[in-house]
N, C-alpha and C positions, 0 to 999 in steps of 0.2 A: 524396741523403744521407736527406730525411725519411722513404723508404721503409723506411731500416735501424731507424730509431727505434719504428716502427710494429711491427716485428718482437718478441718477447716473448724474454727474454734467454734462459729455458733453451732456444728454439728456435736460437739461438746459441754454444749451450756446443757446444765441439767432443769431447768426449766423447759426447754425446747424436747428434749426428752420426755419430759412426763406429760406435755402437750399431746406431741405426737402419740404418744403410747395411750392418752386419753380420747383422742379423736379414732385410733385402729382401734380401740376396744370397743368404742362405739358404734362405729359403722359397720362391725364384723361380728363382732362376739357377743354382745349383751341381748338380752331376751328382747330387746324392744331396738332392732337393730334395724338399717335400712331395710332390708331386704322381708322382714318378716312385717314391717310398716308396710310396704308397699303389698303383698299379698293382703292383707287385713284392708287395707283400704279399698282393693279392687272387689273384696269380698263383700265389705258394706257398699258399696253400687250396685253388685248384683242384688242384694239384700234389699235395698229401697228401691230397685226395679221391682223386683218380685212383690216387694208391698204393695207399690202403685198399682197393678197389675191386679192383687188380691182387692184392693178399696175399689176398685172399676167393676170386678165382677161383683163383690157383694153390694156395691149401688143396684148393678143392673136386675139381683134376683129380687133385690126386694122390690124394684119398681116392677118387676114379673108380681111378684107375693100380692102387692097392693092390686094391681089389675085383677090377679084373681080371684082376691078379695071381693071385690067390688062389681064382675061384670061376667053374668052368665054366659055370654057372647065368648067374653075371652077363656071363661072355662073352658067351651065345645072347640073352641080354637086350639085350643092347648092337647087338649084328648084329642084331637083328632093327628095333629101334629109329631104329638109326641109319642102316644100310645097306640097308634095306628085304629083308633075307634071310628065306628060309623052307626050309624043310624040302621032301623031294620029295614027299611027300603032303599038302602043304598048297595052300590056295587065299588069295591075298592080296589084301586089298580096301585100298585107301587113300582114306580120307574126310577130304577137306580144307573147313575151313571156310567158310563164305560172305563174300565180299569185305566188310570193316567191322565186322566179329562178331570179337570176342575170347574 
């Protein structure tokens, strides 16, 4: 009984104990605890960044597709650069950069 006399009265308060238990439970043990919330928010930021990148890629691809649909010169340039195609009377030289150089 001497041990209970040394405990402050505010620690014996049932509302304080219930509130403290609630805070600890919500902080560490709940499905939506702080660690999980932080992890989900960081994952959301990664996904938003990825979405912005993919939207930009789609826009660039659409522009390229529109150019390919409308211009014969663009088709020829695309075939030469991407597929290394050439005309019959031309020679094609491929120069690759040295490893480690950008």
